C-alpha positions as a printed Julia matrix, in Angstrom:
430×3 Matrix{Float64}:
 -49.52  -73.0   -17.8
 -51.73  -69.92  -17.76
 -52.88  -70.43  -14.18
 -49.33  -70.98  -12.99
 -48.0   -67.83  -14.63
 -50.89  -65.75  -13.31
 -50.43  -67.07   -9.8
 -46.7   -66.33   -9.86
 -47.22  -62.83  -11.19
 -49.88  -61.97   -8.62
 -47.66  -63.35   -5.86
 -44.8   -61.15   -7.04
 -47.03  -58.09   -7.06
 -48.4   -58.65   -3.56
 -45.08  -59.67   -2.01
 -42.64  -57.08   -3.36
 -42.29  -53.69   -1.59
 -43.48  -50.41   -3.1
 -40.6   -48.4    -4.51
 -42.5   -45.08   -4.56
 -40.93  -42.02   -6.13
 -37.55  -43.7    -6.56
 -38.84  -45.12   -9.84
 -39.95  -43.25  -12.95
 -43.53  -44.03  -13.85
 -44.32  -46.0   -16.98
 -47.82  -44.57  -17.24
 -49.95  -41.96  -15.42
 -51.9   -42.99  -12.31
 -55.27  -44.68  -12.8
 -58.09  -42.25  -13.55
 -61.06  -41.79  -11.29
 -64.48  -42.68  -12.66
 -66.72  -39.64  -13.17
 -69.26  -39.05  -10.46
 -72.97  -39.35  -11.22
 -74.37  -36.04  -12.39
 -76.3   -34.47   -9.46
 -79.59  -32.69   -9.87
 -79.09  -29.11  -10.96
 -79.29  -26.52   -8.16
 -79.02  -22.89   -9.32
 -76.19  -21.09   -7.5
 -76.95  -18.17   -5.22
 -76.26  -14.81   -6.85
 -72.95  -13.31   -5.87
 -71.45   -9.92   -6.36
 -68.96   -9.78   -9.21
 -65.48   -8.66   -8.15
 -64.28   -5.49   -9.83
 -62.3    -6.11  -13.01
 -58.61   -5.33  -12.68
 -56.95   -3.64  -15.63
 -54.87   -5.98  -17.74
 -51.18   -5.68  -17.08
 -48.86   -5.13  -19.97
 -46.28   -7.87  -20.37
 -42.71   -6.79  -21.05
 -41.8    -7.24  -24.68
 -39.42  -10.11  -25.41
 -36.43   -9.45  -27.63
 -37.17  -10.51  -31.19
 -35.32  -13.58  -32.44
 -33.56  -13.42  -35.78
 -35.35  -14.92  -38.75
 -35.03  -18.69  -38.81
 -33.81  -18.93  -35.21
 -35.36  -21.72  -33.19
 -34.09  -22.14  -29.64
 -34.63  -25.2   -27.41
 -37.79  -23.7   -25.88
 -39.27  -22.38  -29.11
 -42.68  -23.63  -30.27
 -42.78  -25.92  -33.28
 -43.53  -24.35  -36.66
 -47.15  -24.81  -37.69
 -46.65  -27.37  -40.47
 -49.75  -29.31  -41.63
 -49.54  -33.06  -41.08
 -51.73  -36.11  -41.38
 -53.29  -37.15  -38.09
 -53.01  -40.69  -36.77
 -56.49  -40.31  -35.27
 -58.92  -41.86  -37.73
 -62.51  -42.8   -36.87
 -64.14  -45.97  -38.2
 -67.73  -46.59  -39.27
 -68.63  -47.47  -35.67
 -67.59  -44.01  -34.47
 -64.57  -45.38  -32.59
 -60.93  -44.49  -33.2
 -59.21  -47.05  -35.4
 -56.41  -48.49  -33.3
 -52.9   -48.57  -34.75
 -51.28  -51.93  -35.46
 -47.75  -50.64  -34.76
 -46.14  -48.48  -32.06
 -47.34  -44.88  -32.11
 -43.88  -43.43  -32.74
 -43.34  -45.76  -35.7
 -46.65  -44.73  -37.24
 -45.82  -41.07  -36.64
 -42.63  -41.38  -38.69
 -44.69  -42.2   -41.79
 -46.7   -38.95  -41.56
 -44.04  -36.71  -40.03
 -43.78  -33.74  -42.43
 -40.1   -33.15  -41.67
 -38.79  -36.71  -42.17
 -39.71  -37.14  -45.84
 -36.28  -37.03  -47.47
 -34.69  -40.24  -48.81
 -31.83  -40.14  -46.31
 -34.1   -39.54  -43.29
 -36.57  -42.19  -44.45
 -33.88  -44.82  -44.96
 -32.03  -44.08  -41.72
 -35.25  -44.23  -39.71
 -36.19  -47.54  -41.33
 -32.86  -49.02  -40.23
 -33.25  -47.48  -36.78
 -36.76  -48.88  -36.23
 -35.67  -52.32  -37.44
 -32.73  -52.28  -35.04
 -35.0   -51.39  -32.12
 -37.43  -54.14  -33.05
 -34.65  -56.73  -33.05
 -33.78  -55.63  -29.52
 -37.4   -55.76  -28.37
 -37.85  -59.24  -29.81
 -35.04  -60.43  -27.55
 -36.68  -58.67  -24.61
 -40.03  -60.31  -25.38
 -38.55  -63.82  -25.53
 -36.71  -63.26  -22.26
 -39.87  -61.93  -20.55
 -42.37  -64.14  -22.37
 -44.24  -65.13  -19.19
 -45.03  -61.47  -18.53
 -46.05  -60.84  -22.14
 -48.48  -63.77  -22.02
 -50.07  -62.47  -18.83
 -50.65  -59.11  -20.49
 -52.05  -60.77  -23.62
 -54.43  -62.71  -21.37
 -55.91  -59.46  -20.04
 -53.86  -58.94  -16.91
 -54.36  -55.15  -16.87
 -58.12  -55.64  -16.92
 -58.05  -57.8   -13.79
 -56.08  -55.46  -11.52
 -57.85  -53.56   -8.75
 -56.71  -50.1    -9.86
 -58.45  -48.4    -6.95
 -55.57  -49.65   -4.78
 -52.61  -47.36   -5.55
 -50.24  -49.99   -4.16
 -51.26  -52.29   -7.03
 -50.56  -49.49   -9.51
 -47.03  -49.01   -8.18
 -46.38  -52.74   -8.26
 -47.66  -53.2   -11.81
 -45.7   -50.21  -13.08
 -42.51  -51.68  -11.67
 -43.34  -55.19  -12.88
 -43.78  -54.26  -16.55
 -40.68  -52.08  -16.65
 -38.62  -54.76  -18.48
 -40.96  -54.37  -21.46
 -40.72  -50.58  -21.56
 -37.98  -48.94  -23.66
 -34.77  -48.18  -21.8
 -34.46  -45.08  -23.99
 -37.57  -43.52  -25.59
 -37.77  -43.65  -29.37
 -37.24  -39.96  -30.07
 -34.6   -39.5   -27.38
 -32.43  -42.29  -28.8
 -32.98  -41.14  -32.4
 -31.79  -37.64  -31.49
 -28.85  -38.93  -29.43
 -27.7   -40.97  -32.44
 -28.2   -38.0   -34.78
 -30.82  -39.88  -36.81
 -33.43  -37.25  -35.97
 -32.94  -33.54  -35.47
 -34.64  -31.81  -32.56
 -37.4   -30.51  -34.83
 -37.97  -33.92  -36.42
 -38.1   -35.55  -33.0
 -40.48  -32.99  -31.52
 -42.82  -33.28  -34.49
 -42.82  -37.06  -34.14
 -43.59  -36.81  -30.43
 -46.36  -34.29  -31.13
 -48.07  -36.53  -33.71
 -47.77  -39.57  -31.45
 -49.07  -37.67  -28.42
 -52.17  -36.49  -30.33
 -53.14  -40.1   -31.01
 -52.36  -41.36  -27.51
 -54.39  -38.59  -25.88
 -57.31  -39.25  -28.23
 -57.55  -42.98  -27.5
 -57.13  -42.31  -23.78
 -59.96  -39.76  -23.85
 -62.14  -42.22  -25.73
 -61.52  -44.89  -23.1
 -62.16  -42.41  -20.28
 -65.47  -41.38  -21.85
 -66.73  -44.93  -21.37
 -65.94  -44.93  -17.64
 -68.83  -45.15  -15.2
 -69.02  -45.28  -11.39
 -71.53  -48.11  -11.84
 -68.95  -50.2   -13.69
 -65.71  -50.63  -11.69
 -64.21  -52.66  -14.55
 -64.23  -49.57  -16.79
 -61.13  -48.28  -14.99
 -59.33  -51.42  -16.1
 -60.2   -50.66  -19.72
 -58.64  -47.21  -19.44
 -55.51  -48.53  -17.73
 -55.21  -51.36  -20.25
 -55.14  -48.7   -22.99
 -52.55  -46.57  -21.19
 -50.29  -49.43  -20.15
 -50.31  -50.99  -23.61
 -49.25  -47.68  -25.13
 -46.29  -47.53  -22.74
 -45.02  -50.97  -23.86
 -46.17  -50.76  -27.47
 -42.81  -51.68  -28.98
 -42.66  -54.92  -26.99
 -46.2   -55.92  -27.92
 -45.48  -55.13  -31.58
 -42.34  -57.28  -31.4
 -44.45  -60.14  -30.03
 -46.86  -59.77  -32.97
 -43.95  -59.99  -35.41
 -42.53  -63.07  -33.69
 -45.9   -64.79  -33.92
 -46.12  -63.92  -37.63
 -42.72  -65.53  -38.1
 -43.97  -68.61  -36.28
 -46.97  -68.84  -38.62
 -44.71  -68.58  -41.68
 -42.33  -71.29  -40.44
 -44.57  -73.49  -38.29
 -43.51  -76.88  -39.71
 -39.79  -76.02  -39.66
 -40.02  -74.76  -36.08
 -41.82  -77.88  -34.95
 -39.19  -80.11  -36.57
 -36.37  -78.37  -34.69
 -38.01  -78.63  -31.25
 -37.79  -81.47  -28.76
 -41.42  -81.43  -27.64
 -43.38  -83.27  -24.99
 -46.5   -85.17  -26.02
 -48.73  -82.3   -24.83
 -46.73  -79.74  -26.8
 -46.79  -82.0   -29.87
 -50.56  -82.18  -29.62
 -50.79  -78.38  -29.3
 -48.72  -77.96  -32.48
 -50.91  -80.45  -34.37
 -54.12  -78.64  -33.43
 -52.63  -75.22  -34.17
 -51.33  -76.3   -37.6
 -54.78  -77.52  -38.64
 -56.5   -74.35  -37.44
 -53.95  -72.03  -39.05
 -54.43  -73.8   -42.39
 -58.2   -73.28  -42.25
 -58.07  -69.46  -41.98
 -56.89  -66.96  -44.58
 -56.83  -63.75  -42.55
 -53.25  -63.0   -41.37
 -54.56  -61.54  -38.1
 -56.55  -64.71  -37.43
 -53.45  -66.79  -38.12
 -51.47  -64.62  -35.71
 -54.11  -65.03  -33.01
 -53.95  -68.8   -33.44
 -50.15  -68.69  -33.14
 -50.54  -66.7   -29.91
 -52.94  -69.34  -28.62
 -50.34  -72.0   -29.44
 -47.62  -70.1   -27.55
 -50.0   -69.83  -24.59
 -50.64  -73.59  -24.66
 -46.97  -74.61  -24.77
 -44.69  -74.93  -21.78
 -42.71  -71.75  -21.21
 -39.42  -73.32  -22.33
 -40.97  -74.69  -25.53
 -42.67  -71.37  -26.23
 -39.42  -69.43  -25.9
 -37.59  -71.95  -28.06
 -40.31  -71.83  -30.72
 -40.15  -68.04  -31.02
 -36.34  -68.07  -31.05
 -36.24  -70.6   -33.9
 -38.98  -68.78  -35.82
 -36.92  -65.59  -35.53
 -33.83  -67.36  -36.88
 -35.74  -68.9   -39.81
 -37.31  -65.59  -40.86
 -35.76  -64.11  -44.03
 -33.6   -61.01  -43.51
 -35.52  -57.76  -43.54
 -35.46  -55.8   -46.8
 -34.41  -52.28  -45.81
 -33.88  -49.26  -48.06
 -30.3   -48.38  -48.86
 -29.16  -45.19  -47.19
 -28.33  -42.86  -50.09
 -25.22  -40.66  -50.08
 -25.48  -37.02  -49.07
 -26.01  -34.67  -52.0
 -24.03  -31.8   -50.48
 -20.89  -31.5   -52.65
 -18.9   -30.37  -49.6
 -19.59  -33.68  -47.86
 -18.01  -37.0   -48.72
 -20.35  -39.17  -50.8
 -20.74  -42.48  -49.02
 -23.38  -44.97  -47.96
 -20.98  -47.41  -46.29
 -22.03  -47.93  -42.63
 -18.43  -48.0   -41.36
 -17.55  -44.81  -43.22
 -20.69  -43.09  -41.92
 -19.82  -44.19  -38.38
 -16.31  -42.76  -38.78
 -17.72  -39.47  -40.05
 -20.14  -39.2   -37.13
 -17.44  -40.01  -34.6
 -15.18  -37.33  -36.02
 -18.07  -34.83  -36.16
 -18.82  -35.5   -32.49
 -15.15  -34.93  -31.66
 -15.19  -31.65  -33.6
 -18.39  -30.49  -31.89
 -16.88  -31.22  -28.48
 -13.9   -29.04  -29.35
 -16.2   -26.24  -30.55
 -18.16  -26.38  -27.28
 -14.93  -26.17  -25.3
 -13.77  -23.18  -27.36
 -17.07  -21.4   -26.77
 -16.9   -22.01  -23.01
 -13.3   -20.72  -22.93
 -14.17  -17.58  -24.89
 -12.15  -18.62  -27.94
 -15.18  -18.93  -30.24
 -18.29  -16.74  -30.55
 -21.88  -17.73  -29.75
 -25.14  -16.34  -31.15
 -27.69  -14.94  -28.73
 -31.48  -15.06  -29.01
 -31.38  -11.35  -29.87
 -29.41  -12.02  -33.05
 -26.18  -10.55  -31.68
 -22.85  -12.33  -31.35
 -21.21  -12.79  -27.94
 -18.11  -14.22  -26.33
 -18.09  -16.01  -22.98
 -16.2   -14.39  -20.11
 -14.17  -16.5   -17.64
 -16.91  -16.01  -14.99
 -19.6   -17.44  -17.29
 -21.14  -14.11  -18.31
 -21.34  -12.94  -21.93
 -19.99   -9.84  -23.62
 -21.0    -8.53  -27.01
 -18.41   -8.96  -29.75
 -16.86   -5.91  -31.38
 -16.93   -5.46  -35.2
 -13.24   -6.35  -35.36
 -13.8    -9.52  -33.36
 -16.73  -10.47  -35.62
 -14.58  -10.12  -38.73
 -11.79  -12.19  -37.18
 -14.25  -14.82  -35.93
 -15.74  -15.14  -39.42
 -12.3   -15.66  -40.94
 -11.39  -18.26  -38.3
 -14.72  -20.07  -38.8
 -14.04  -20.44  -42.53
 -10.56  -21.81  -41.81
 -11.93  -24.17  -39.13
 -14.63  -25.44  -41.5
 -12.02  -26.34  -44.11
  -9.81  -27.99  -41.47
 -12.73  -29.97  -40.05
 -13.85  -31.1   -43.49
 -10.33  -32.38  -44.11
 -10.33  -34.21  -40.77
 -13.63  -35.91  -41.62
 -12.34  -36.88  -45.06
  -9.18  -38.37  -43.53
 -11.28  -40.42  -41.09
 -13.3   -41.86  -43.99
 -10.21  -42.48  -46.1
  -8.65  -44.35  -43.18
 -11.67  -46.69  -43.08
 -11.48  -47.18  -46.85
  -7.77  -47.92  -46.69
  -8.28  -50.46  -43.91
 -11.06  -52.21  -45.82
  -9.03  -52.26  -49.01
  -6.07  -53.79  -47.18
  -8.33  -56.44  -45.64
  -9.82  -57.22  -49.07
  -6.39  -57.59  -50.68
  -5.19  -59.75  -47.8
  -8.23  -62.02  -48.1
  -7.78  -62.36  -51.86
  -4.11  -63.25  -51.46
  -4.94  -65.82  -48.78
  -7.6   -67.36  -51.05
  -5.09  -67.61  -53.9
  -2.52  -69.23  -51.64
  -5.08  -71.76  -50.4
  -6.26  -72.62  -53.92
  -3.31  -72.28  -56.33
  -4.15  -73.02  -59.95
């Protein structure tokens, strides 16, 4: 099976056309091995050019306290680094996607609501990636077998082909981008998460680059293997979790499969070997070896059944908001209704700002109104007072609209509950 998959994948890479700049890159281009250090030759003395006086930069308008625009630098908040060095002097590699690990040490995602919502969000993404892994299992197995190490990265055509080939395993929407779009992370939370993750990814890439040598062409493959695996980390993590589920339910999975004699023999050998080791990572590796030995159809079916047999994930309950002005709820449908109404309200606010009906704050701390031609004019004191009064009224109106949206969900659920109870009574009269 391994030879067949490898042959098919290589054929696809060499036969398909290069898509060039029409495709976004999954990872940066392959690095060039450092040249051998030449013998030192002292440079010829040269005349130093005259120093030009430093030019004064125009002062930027000061932002009001607490203001943080889209281009503002992140506050300097201490955080735990993901880069940890082992006894061998090498960076200890993470066992989960970088963004997931960053959430645990992100200094601005420590509240109970943020922690719970992110746990649900990461679980939801993993369920999606498990489906992607099963669908693209042949590609995952090639990568697990060291495919990135075998590519001739000096040929840029191969790089373009591989980047396109592994795209199904890359996230359609990056972790932070989706979290912000769904209002699970704020911009600051997302940027801190990306910063922490990037520090680790740059560190492991530098470590791999440091081992490159022009005398060892294979060293480029080691660097690219590191980079490419980072770009599809969520898929590879999902594959690890599926294999753990297979280990935990090996006998039940085998009983539900219609296996050939070769696949039956592979299961028998794997079961004996898994029972002889205690280390969970060793058990996982043996499960991966089993998946590699099975036919592709049997392997996909085994992982699908293992996924179905796995107990439901235990996730933290999302606590209610503590703000007394906000409705206290942890019901997912009620939260969804609140967010939908909030998005509708924000859209209306944006339209009012663009039409000059609502004020906007500038980076200089002043309040402006938009003109019909798109320019801004500073608000007068009278307009500021009126805008403040209207904002208070709008806040009360919006809060009522959000409450009504939640109450509508509650009323619908209550009606459905009563209807179900009445139907149960009618079906089973005493």
